[in-house]
C-alpha positions, -999 to 999 in steps of 0.1 A, spaced: 490 -425 97 503 -417 132 513 -381 141 540 -373 166 535 -339 183 561 -326 206 559 -297 230 584 -274 248 579 -248 275 541 -250 276 521 -239 307 500 -266 323 469 -251 307 484 -251 272 497 -287 278 461 -298 286 448 -280 255 474 -297 234 463 -331 246 426 -321 239 438 -311 204 455 -345 199 422 -361 209 403 -340 184 428 -348 157 426 -384 165 396 -388 143 415 -373 113 447 -395 118 450 -430 130 470 -420 161 482 -388 175 510 -390 202 519 -359 224 552 -359 242 579 -335 254 603 -324 228 637 -340 229 653 -330 197 646 -361 177 625 -360 144 588 -355 148 559 -342 127 553 -308 147 567 -288 175 545 -266 197 566 -244 218 565 -213 239 591 -186 231 591 -170 264 622 -189 277 654 -201 263 645 -237 262 614 -230 241 633 -207 219 659 -234 214 633 -260 205 617 -236 180 651 -228 164 661 -265 162 628 -276 147 629 -249 121 665 -260 112 654 -296 110 625 -285 87 599 -295 113 568 -273 113 564 -252 144 535 -236 161 548 -208 183 531 -198 216 539 -161 220 526 -128 234 524 -113 199 512 -138 173 521 -125 139 516 -155 116 482 -169 113 481 -206 121 518 -206 129 518 -185 160 491 -185 188 485 -163 218 493 -178 253 454 -173 260 444 -191 228 413 -214 227 416 -252 222 397 -247 189 423 -222 175 452 -243 188 437 -273 171 434 -255 138 470 -242 140 484 -277 148 464 -292 120 475 -265 96 512 -272 106 508 -309 102 492 -305 67 522 -280 58 546 -308 69 529 -335 49 529 -314 18 565 -304 23 574 -341 27 555 -351 -5 572 -323 -24 608 -333 -12 599 -370 -21 588 -358 -56 621 -339 -60 641 -369 -50 626 -390 -78 
């Protein structure tokens, strides 16, 4: 199954790390696409909370029920927030955990609908 990862307000370094993350996750999922966040539905949003656009992307994704990995100065939620100086390995674990959270939430919602 293809995974659609969107990003907002990431530094060039974190953007490159997110692309590396997608390449690593490509073996777990048929296809992983990384693109800029535009407010449309996706599987996960990775956004930096240091500016208004990143905050807006986080708020909108949460309101849409989309899992979010927040890039911040003070990570407080393991695998849901990461430090701006995070490693690619830790970012990959956070993204994978968020994808799995989204998949189990979707399955739960589908079960409730039947």
